[in-house]
C-alpha positions as protocol buffer text, in pm:
chain_id: "A"
residue {
  index: 1
  type: MET
  ca { x: 245 y: 3931 z: 3206 }
}
residue {
  index: 2
  type: ARG
  ca { x: 243 y: 3554 z: 3162 }
}
residue {
  index: 3
  type: HIS
  ca { x: 524 y: 3405 z: 2968 }
}
residue {
  index: 4
  type: HIS
  ca { x: 480 y: 3089 z: 2765 }
}
residue {
  index: 5
  type: ALA
  ca { x: 758 y: 2830 z: 2747 }
}
residue {
  index: 6
  type: HIS
  ca { x: 943 y: 2832 z: 2421 }
}
residue {
  index: 7
  type: ARG
  ca { x: 895 y: 2513 z: 2226 }
}
residue {
  index: 8
  type: VAL
  ca { x: 1239 y: 2399 z: 2106 }
}
residue {
  index: 9
  type: PRO
  ca { x: 1232 y: 2146 z: 1820 }
}
residue {
  index: 10
  type: VAL
  ca { x: 1434 y: 1834 z: 1896 }
}
residue {
  index: 11
  type: GLY
  ca { x: 1508 y: 1649 z: 1570 }
}
residue {
  index: 12
  type: ILE
  ca { x: 1179 y: 1512 z: 1433 }
}
residue {
  index: 13
  type: TYR
  ca { x: 991 y: 1610 z: 1749 }
}
residue {
  index: 14
  type: THR
  ca { x: 819 y: 1944 z: 1812 }
}
residue {
  index: 15
  type: SER
  ca { x: 963 y: 2009 z: 2161 }
}
residue {
  index: 16
  type: SER
  ca { x: 1168 y: 1867 z: 2441 }
}
residue {
  index: 17
  type: ARG
  ca { x: 844 y: 1767 z: 2616 }
}
residue {
  index: 18
  type: HIS
  ca { x: 734 y: 1577 z: 2303 }
}
residue {
  index: 19
  type: LEU
  ca { x: 1063 y: 1387 z: 2307 }
}
residue {
  index: 20
  type: ALA
  ca { x: 1026 y: 1307 z: 2684 }
}
residue {
  index: 21
  type: VAL
  ca { x: 675 y: 1175 z: 2635 }
}
residue {
  index: 22
  type: THR
  ca { x: 795 y: 973 z: 2340 }
}
residue {
  index: 23
  type: ALA
  ca { x: 1070 y: 816 z: 2553 }
}
residue {
  index: 24
  type: ALA
  ca { x: 815 y: 722 z: 2819 }
}
residue {
  index: 25
  type: VAL
  ca { x: 585 y: 567 z: 2559 }
}
residue {
  index: 26
  type: VAL
  ca { x: 875 y: 367 z: 2419 }
}
residue {
  index: 27
  type: ALA
  ca { x: 922 y: 210 z: 2761 }
}
residue {
  index: 28
  type: LEU
  ca { x: 552 y: 114 z: 2780 }
}
residue {
  index: 29
  type: PRO
  ca { x: 566 y: -197 z: 2557 }
}
residue {
  index: 30
  type: PHE
  ca { x: 846 y: -341 z: 2769 }
}
residue {
  index: 31
  type: PHE
  ca { x: 643 y: -287 z: 3083 }
}
residue {
  index: 32
  type: LEU
  ca { x: 339 y: -450 z: 2923 }
}
residue {
  index: 33
  type: LEU
  ca { x: 559 y: -733 z: 2810 }
}
residue {
  index: 34
  type: ALA
  ca { x: 664 y: -800 z: 3165 }
}
residue {
  index: 35
  type: LEU
  ca { x: 303 y: -790 z: 3291 }
}
residue {
  index: 36
  type: PHE
  ca { x: 190 y: -1022 z: 3013 }
}
residue {
  index: 37
  type: SER
  ca { x: 461 y: -1276 z: 3082 }
}
residue {
  index: 38
  type: ALA
  ca { x: 370 y: -1280 z: 3449 }
}
residue {
  index: 39
  type: TYR
  ca { x: 1 y: -1324 z: 3376 }
}
residue {
  index: 40
  type: ALA
  ca { x: 50 y: -1602 z: 3119 }
}
residue {
  index: 41
  type: ASN
  ca { x: 311 y: -1769 z: 3338 }
}
residue {
  index: 42
  type: ILE
  ca { x: 568 y: -1741 z: 3056 }
}
residue {
  index: 43
  type: GLU
  ca { x: 938 y: -1683 z: 3117 }
}
residue {
  index: 44
  type: LEU
  ca { x: 1006 y: -1319 z: 3031 }
}
residue {
  index: 45
  type: TRP
  ca { x: 1333 y: -1398 z: 2859 }
}
residue {
  index: 46
  type: ARG
  ca { x: 1157 y: -1647 z: 2629 }
}
residue {
  index: 47
  type: LEU
  ca { x: 884 y: -1403 z: 2533 }
}
residue {
  index: 48
  type: SER
  ca { x: 1133 y: -1122 z: 2479 }
}
residue {
  index: 49
  type: TYR
  ca { x: 1352 y: -1351 z: 2273 }
}
residue {
  index: 50
  type: ASP
  ca { x: 1055 y: -1452 z: 2046 }
}
residue {
  index: 51
  type: VAL
  ca { x: 956 y: -1089 z: 1992 }
}
residue {
  index: 52
  type: GLY
  ca { x: 1325 y: -993 z: 1928 }
}
residue {
  index: 53
  type: ILE
  ca { x: 1369 y: -1271 z: 1673 }
}
residue {
  index: 54
  type: SER
  ca { x: 1059 y: -1172 z: 1482 }
}
residue {
  index: 55
  type: VAL
  ca { x: 1153 y: -800 z: 1489 }
}
residue {
  index: 56
  type: LEU
  ca { x: 1500 y: -884 z: 1365 }
}
residue {
  index: 57
  type: ARG
  ca { x: 1361 y: -1079 z: 1070 }
}
residue {
  index: 58
  type: LEU
  ca { x: 1130 y: -790 z: 990 }
}
residue {
  index: 59
  type: ALA
  ca { x: 1411 y: -535 z: 1025 }
}
residue {
  index: 60
  type: ILE
  ca { x: 1641 y: -726 z: 784 }
}
residue {
  index: 61
  type: ALA
  ca { x: 1360 y: -757 z: 526 }
}
residue {
  index: 62
  type: TYR
  ca { x: 1283 y: -386 z: 566 }
}
residue {
  index: 63
  type: PHE
  ca { x: 1643 y: -279 z: 525 }
}
residue {
  index: 64
  type: LEU
  ca { x: 1678 y: -488 z: 203 }
}
residue {
  index: 65
  type: SER
  ca { x: 1336 y: -363 z: 75 }
}
residue {
  index: 66
  type: SER
  ca { x: 1436 y: 0 z: 142 }
}
residue {
  index: 67
  type: CYS
  ca { x: 1764 y: -28 z: -47 }
}
residue {
  index: 68
  type: VAL
  ca { x: 1617 y: -213 z: -347 }
}
residue {
  index: 69
  type: GLY
  ca { x: 1299 y: -11 z: -362 }
}
residue {
  index: 70
  type: TRP
  ca { x: 1478 y: 321 z: -347 }
}
residue {
  index: 71
  type: VAL
  ca { x: 1740 y: 230 z: -614 }
}
residue {
  index: 72
  type: LEU
  ca { x: 1476 y: 88 z: -850 }
}
residue {
  index: 73
  type: ALA
  ca { x: 1258 y: 399 z: -803 }
}
residue {
  index: 74
  type: VAL
  ca { x: 1550 y: 634 z: -881 }
}
residue {
  index: 75
  type: LEU
  ca { x: 1647 y: 434 z: -1190 }
}
residue {
  index: 76
  type: PHE
  ca { x: 1302 y: 397 z: -1343 }
}
residue {
  index: 77
  type: TYR
  ca { x: 1086 y: 687 z: -1226 }
}
residue {
  index: 78
  type: ARG
  ca { x: 1107 y: 884 z: -1552 }
}
residue {
  index: 79
  type: GLY
  ca { x: 1212 y: 864 z: -1914 }
}
residue {
  index: 80
  type: LYS
  ca { x: 1160 y: 583 z: -2165 }
}
residue {
  index: 81
  type: LYS
  ca { x: 1262 y: 325 z: -1905 }
}
residue {
  index: 82
  type: ALA
  ca { x: 958 y: 411 z: -1697 }
}
residue {
  index: 83
  type: GLU
  ca { x: 726 y: 333 z: -1993 }
}
residue {
  index: 84
  type: TRP
  ca { x: 810 y: -42 z: -1978 }
}
residue {
  index: 85
  type: ALA
  ca { x: 953 y: -76 z: -1625 }
}
residue {
  index: 86
  type: LEU
  ca { x: 655 y: 56 z: -1427 }
}
residue {
  index: 87
  type: PRO
  ca { x: 396 y: -176 z: -1589 }
}
residue {
  index: 88
  type: PHE
  ca { x: 634 y: -467 z: -1545 }
}
residue {
  index: 89
  type: PHE
  ca { x: 682 y: -396 z: -1177 }
}
residue {
  index: 90
  type: ASP
  ca { x: 308 y: -347 z: -1141 }
}
residue {
  index: 91
  type: VAL
  ca { x: 255 y: -705 z: -1269 }
}
residue {
  index: 92
  type: LEU
  ca { x: 525 y: -836 z: -1030 }
}
residue {
  index: 93
  type: GLN
  ca { x: 354 y: -674 z: -728 }
}
residue {
  index: 94
  type: SER
  ca { x: 21 y: -829 z: -821 }
}
residue {
  index: 95
  type: PHE
  ca { x: 174 y: -1180 z: -812 }
}
residue {
  index: 96
  type: PRO
  ca { x: 41 y: -1370 z: -506 }
}
residue {
  index: 97
  type: THR
  ca { x: 331 y: -1371 z: -264 }
}
residue {
  index: 98
  type: PHE
  ca { x: 222 y: -1684 z: -79 }
}
residue {
  index: 99
  type: ALA
  ca { x: 246 y: -1875 z: -411 }
}
residue {
  index: 100
  type: ALA
  ca { x: 623 y: -1808 z: -401 }
}
residue {
  index: 101
  type: LEU
  ca { x: 671 y: -1968 z: -64 }
}
residue {
  index: 102
  type: PRO
  ca { x: 731 y: -2326 z: -197 }
}
residue {
  index: 103
  type: PHE
  ca { x: 990 y: -2186 z: -437 }
}
residue {
  index: 104
  type: ALA
  ca { x: 1157 y: -1998 z: -151 }
}
residue {
  index: 105
  type: VAL
  ca { x: 1170 y: -2309 z: 60 }
}
residue {
  index: 106
  type: LEU
  ca { x: 1344 y: -2496 z: -224 }
}
residue {
  index: 107
  type: VAL
  ca { x: 1591 y: -2216 z: -289 }
}
residue {
  index: 108
  type: PHE
  ca { x: 1677 y: -2105 z: 65 }
}
residue {
  index: 109
  type: GLY
  ca { x: 1595 y: -2410 z: 275 }
}
residue {
  index: 110
  type: ASN
  ca { x: 1649 y: -2217 z: 598 }
}
residue {
  index: 111
  type: ALA
  ca { x: 1317 y: -2116 z: 752 }
}
residue {
  index: 112
  type: SER
  ca { x: 1440 y: -1777 z: 873 }
}
residue {
  index: 113
  type: LEU
  ca { x: 1562 y: -1691 z: 519 }
}
residue {
  index: 114
  type: VAL
  ca { x: 1225 y: -1796 z: 380 }
}
residue {
  index: 115
  type: VAL
  ca { x: 1046 y: -1562 z: 620 }
}
residue {
  index: 116
  type: ILE
  ca { x: 1281 y: -1275 z: 536 }
}
residue {
  index: 117
  type: PHE
  ca { x: 1233 y: -1340 z: 157 }
}
residue {
  index: 118
  type: PHE
  ca { x: 855 y: -1337 z: 201 }
}
residue {
  index: 119
  type: LEU
  ca { x: 861 y: -1016 z: 402 }
}
residue {
  index: 120
  type: PHE
  ca { x: 1090 y: -855 z: 143 }
}
residue {
  index: 121
  type: MET
  ca { x: 845 y: -938 z: -132 }
}
residue {
  index: 122
  type: ILE
  ca { x: 552 y: -763 z: 43 }
}
residue {
  index: 123
  type: ILE
  ca { x: 743 y: -462 z: 178 }
}
residue {
  index: 124
  type: VAL
  ca { x: 947 y: -364 z: -132 }
}
residue {
  index: 125
  type: TRP
  ca { x: 655 y: -276 z: -361 }
}
residue {
  index: 126
  type: PRO
  ca { x: 487 y: -10 z: -146 }
}
residue {
  index: 127
  type: ILE
  ca { x: 824 y: 154 z: -91 }
}
residue {
  index: 128
  type: PHE
  ca { x: 912 y: 141 z: -461 }
}
residue {
  index: 129
  type: PHE
  ca { x: 576 y: 282 z: -589 }
}
residue {
  index: 130
  type: THR
  ca { x: 543 y: 554 z: -334 }
}
residue {
  index: 131
  type: ILE
  ca { x: 897 y: 678 z: -396 }
}
residue {
  index: 132
  type: THR
  ca { x: 833 y: 663 z: -766 }
}
residue {
  index: 133
  type: SER
  ca { x: 512 y: 875 z: -718 }
}
residue {
  index: 134
  type: SER
  ca { x: 703 y: 1130 z: -515 }
}
residue {
  index: 135
  type: LEU
  ca { x: 980 y: 1161 z: -771 }
}
residue {
  index: 136
  type: ARG
  ca { x: 736 y: 1186 z: -1066 }
}
residue {
  index: 137
  type: LEU
  ca { x: 560 y: 1474 z: -887 }
}
residue {
  index: 138
  type: ILE
  ca { x: 875 y: 1683 z: -873 }
}
residue {
  index: 139
  type: LYS
  ca { x: 817 y: 2024 z: -1026 }
}
residue {
  index: 140
  type: ARG
  ca { x: 996 y: 2105 z: -1349 }
}
residue {
  index: 141
  type: ASP
  ca { x: 1160 y: 2405 z: -1177 }
}
residue {
  index: 142
  type: TRP
  ca { x: 1344 y: 2165 z: -946 }
}
residue {
  index: 143
  type: HIS
  ca { x: 1499 y: 1980 z: -1237 }
}
residue {
  index: 144
  type: GLU
  ca { x: 1598 y: 2308 z: -1398 }
}
residue {
  index: 145
  type: ALA
  ca { x: 1752 y: 2421 z: -1066 }
}
residue {
  index: 146
  type: VAL
  ca { x: 1949 y: 2099 z: -1049 }
}
residue {
  index: 147
  type: ALA
  ca { x: 2074 y: 2150 z: -1408 }
}
residue {
  index: 148
  type: ILE
  ca { x: 2179 y: 2511 z: -1331 }
}
residue {
  index: 149
  type: ALA
  ca { x: 2356 y: 2411 z: -1013 }
}
residue {
  index: 150
  type: ASP
  ca { x: 2519 y: 2125 z: -1200 }
}
residue {
  index: 151
  type: LEU
  ca { x: 2455 y: 1884 z: -914 }
}
residue {
  index: 152
  type: ARG
  ca { x: 2621 y: 1546 z: -969 }
}
residue {
  index: 153
  type: GLY
  ca { x: 2718 y: 1230 z: -792 }
}
residue {
  index: 154
  type: LEU
  ca { x: 2681 y: 1228 z: -414 }
}
residue {
  index: 155
  type: THR
  ca { x: 2586 y: 1593 z: -406 }
}
residue {
  index: 156
  type: TYR
  ca { x: 2299 y: 1523 z: -644 }
}
residue {
  index: 157
  type: ILE
  ca { x: 2178 y: 1234 z: -421 }
}
residue {
  index: 158
  type: LYS
  ca { x: 2214 y: 1431 z: -98 }
}
residue {
  index: 159
  type: LYS
  ca { x: 2073 y: 1766 z: -215 }
}
residue {
  index: 160
  type: PHE
  ca { x: 1802 y: 1649 z: -455 }
}
residue {
  index: 161
  type: LEU
  ca { x: 1713 y: 1277 z: -463 }
}
residue {
  index: 162
  type: LEU
  ca { x: 1700 y: 1213 z: -87 }
}
residue {
  index: 163
  type: PRO
  ca { x: 1482 y: 1514 z: 9 }
}
residue {
  index: 164
  type: ALA
  ca { x: 1256 y: 1462 z: -291 }
}
residue {
  index: 165
  type: SER
  ca { x: 1206 y: 1090 z: -224 }
}
residue {
  index: 166
  type: ALA
  ca { x: 1174 y: 1120 z: 157 }
}
residue {
  index: 167
  type: PRO
  ca { x: 790 y: 1167 z: 179 }
}
residue {
  index: 168
  type: GLY
  ca { x: 730 y: 874 z: -55 }
}
residue {
  index: 169
  type: PHE
  ca { x: 991 y: 657 z: 124 }
}
residue {
  index: 170
  type: ILE
  ca { x: 832 y: 720 z: 471 }
}
residue {
  index: 171
  type: THR
  ca { x: 477 y: 665 z: 340 }
}
residue {
  index: 172
  type: GLY
  ca { x: 586 y: 346 z: 170 }
}
residue {
  index: 173
  type: SER
  ca { x: 761 y: 236 z: 482 }
}
residue {
  index: 174
  type: ILE
  ca { x: 442 y: 280 z: 686 }
}
residue {
  index: 175
  type: ILE
  ca { x: 241 y: 81 z: 431 }
}
residue {
  index: 176
  type: GLY
  ca { x: 505 y: -182 z: 373 }
}
residue {
  index: 177
  type: LEU
  ca { x: 574 y: -247 z: 742 }
}
residue {
  index: 178
  type: GLY
  ca { x: 201 y: -271 z: 802 }
}
residue {
  index: 179
  type: ASN
  ca { x: 188 y: -545 z: 541 }
}
residue {
  index: 180
  type: GLY
  ca { x: 497 y: -697 z: 695 }
}
residue {
  index: 181
  type: TRP
  ca { x: 357 y: -717 z: 1045 }
}
residue {
  index: 182
  type: GLU
  ca { x: 40 y: -866 z: 896 }
}
residue {
  index: 183
  type: GLY
  ca { x: 228 y: -1143 z: 715 }
}
residue {
  index: 184
  type: LEU
  ca { x: 501 y: -1201 z: 971 }
}
residue {
  index: 185
  type: VAL
  ca { x: 329 y: -1439 z: 1212 }
}
residue {
  index: 186
  type: ALA
  ca { x: 153 y: -1637 z: 939 }
}
residue {
  index: 187
  type: THR
  ca { x: 478 y: -1686 z: 740 }
}
residue {
  index: 188
  type: GLU
  ca { x: 670 y: -1795 z: 1049 }
}
residue {
  index: 189
  type: ILE
  ca { x: 401 y: -2056 z: 1121 }
}
residue {
  index: 190
  type: ILE
  ca { x: 384 y: -2180 z: 753 }
}
residue {
  index: 191
  type: ALA
  ca { x: 768 y: -2190 z: 720 }
}
residue {
  index: 192
  type: ARG
  ca { x: 799 y: -2347 z: 1068 }
}
residue {
  index: 193
  type: ALA
  ca { x: 1058 y: -2088 z: 1163 }
}
residue {
  index: 194
  type: PRO
  ca { x: 1243 y: -2167 z: 1489 }
}
residue {
  index: 195
  type: ARG
  ca { x: 1137 y: -1924 z: 1765 }
}
residue {
  index: 196
  type: GLY
  ca { x: 962 y: -1598 z: 1692 }
}
residue {
  index: 197
  type: LEU
  ca { x: 604 y: -1484 z: 1733 }
}
residue {
  index: 198
  type: GLY
  ca { x: 483 y: -1751 z: 1496 }
}
residue {
  index: 199
  type: GLU
  ca { x: 606 y: -2029 z: 1721 }
}
residue {
  index: 200
  type: PHE
  ca { x: 479 y: -1842 z: 2026 }
}
residue {
  index: 201
  type: PHE
  ca { x: 122 y: -1812 z: 1894 }
}
residue {
  index: 202
  type: GLN
  ca { x: 124 y: -2170 z: 1766 }
}
residue {
  index: 203
  type: SER
  ca { x: 238 y: -2305 z: 2102 }
}
residue {
  index: 204
  type: PHE
  ca { x: -43 y: -2120 z: 2282 }
}
residue {
  index: 205
  type: SER
  ca { x: -314 y: -2174 z: 2016 }
}
residue {
  index: 206
  type: SER
  ca { x: -515 y: -2386 z: 2262 }
}
residue {
  index: 207
  type: ASN
  ca { x: -528 y: -2090 z: 2509 }
}
residue {
  index: 208
  type: PRO
  ca { x: -758 y: -1826 z: 2365 }
}
residue {
  index: 209
  type: THR
  ca { x: -693 y: -1578 z: 2648 }
}
residue {
  index: 210
  type: VAL
  ca { x: -314 y: -1574 z: 2595 }
}
residue {
  index: 211
  type: THR
  ca { x: -363 y: -1559 z: 2217 }
}
residue {
  index: 212
  type: ALA
  ca { x: -603 y: -1266 z: 2242 }
}
residue {
  index: 213
  type: PHE
  ca { x: -374 y: -1072 z: 2475 }
}
residue {
  index: 214
  type: GLY
  ca { x: -78 y: -1152 z: 2242 }
}
residue {
  index: 215
  type: ILE
  ca { x: -267 y: -1011 z: 1941 }
}
residue {
  index: 216
  type: LEU
  ca { x: -371 y: -698 z: 2134 }
}
residue {
  index: 217
  type: GLY
  ca { x: -12 y: -651 z: 2247 }
}
residue {
  index: 218
  type: LEU
  ca { x: 115 y: -681 z: 1892 }
}
residue {
  index: 219
  type: LEU
  ca { x: -139 y: -430 z: 1765 }
}
residue {
  index: 220
  type: ALA
  ca { x: -48 y: -184 z: 2040 }
}
residue {
  index: 221
  type: LEU
  ca { x: 322 y: -218 z: 1948 }
}
residue {
  index: 222
  type: ILE
  ca { x: 251 y: -150 z: 1580 }
}
residue {
  index: 223
  type: PHE
  ca { x: 39 y: 152 z: 1673 }
}
residue {
  index: 224
  type: LEU
  ca { x: 303 y: 296 z: 1901 }
}
residue {
  index: 225
  type: ILE
  ca { x: 578 y: 255 z: 1641 }
}
residue {
  index: 226
  type: ASN
  ca { x: 373 y: 441 z: 1385 }
}
residue {
  index: 227
  type: LYS
  ca { x: 273 y: 710 z: 1633 }
}
residue {
  index: 228
  type: ILE
  ca { x: 612 y: 784 z: 1782 }
}
residue {
  index: 229
  type: ILE
  ca { x: 842 y: 721 z: 1489 }
}
residue {
  index: 230
  type: TRP
  ca { x: 682 y: 720 z: 1146 }
}
residue {
  index: 231
  type: LEU
  ca { x: 423 y: 1005 z: 1182 }
}
residue {
  index: 232
  type: PRO
  ca { x: 682 y: 1255 z: 1315 }
}
residue {
  index: 233
  type: LEU
  ca { x: 924 y: 1144 z: 1041 }
}
residue {
  index: 234
  type: LEU
  ca { x: 649 y: 1191 z: 776 }
}
residue {
  index: 235
  type: GLU
  ca { x: 575 y: 1542 z: 901 }
}
residue {
  index: 236
  type: TRP
  ca { x: 946 y: 1621 z: 911 }
}
residue {
  index: 237
  type: SER
  ca { x: 998 y: 1497 z: 555 }
}
residue {
  index: 238
  type: HIS
  ca { x: 719 y: 1717 z: 420 }
}
residue {
  index: 239
  type: THR
  ca { x: 870 y: 2019 z: 597 }
}
residue {
  index: 240
  type: ARG
  ca { x: 1212 y: 1950 z: 444 }
}
residue {
  index: 241
  type: THR
  ca { x: 1056 y: 1909 z: 101 }
}
residue {
  index: 242
  type: ASP
  ca { x: 871 y: 2239 z: 130 }
}
residue {
  index: 243
  type: ASP
  ca { x: 1195 y: 2412 z: 237 }
}
């Protein structure tokens, strides 16, 4: 009789093999980065530094957006506050973000802070509204169970709010970071941020081959991040919610 290998879940991954393949795929962008730098005759440390600076700006903006978006969603997802707060936030999200760039330049001055502020403005709203939608879809039985169990404080957050908001948070993160990657390079160029992908693309704007390969590499990086991180997390969050 033929025996099939037992698939052991490892965190958000379905098996040890899935985890190993993921680790190999994670190393792929760094390998491609080295090949690209050699082809374009660019110092690897400079290219890596530019990518790292841009990723750091995006990560800071994402962290701030996640905190603010989650807190606002928890505060205003239901009750009388939601009747005026949600339309107000909907108006704010429709405000053209690029129109706020001159204001951000005057307030912050520093180009990196301007980029982070812009990214925050375009990432926070998808996170806020998807978390709000998840919380508003909570069944009435869940609220009754919370009342019966008398969950409060940190226990209420850990046992109820975090699991209930996880699917919306992850979905909003996917959408928000997609918007963030889209606006990152343009904002760095407009704000004249020192170093980063914006400066890289601007310095090689006269070389269409390098620019094209750079864009393809950026798209591949975004795809891989979604595939190996966000999609497994999204599946895991739905499983936790069902449980």
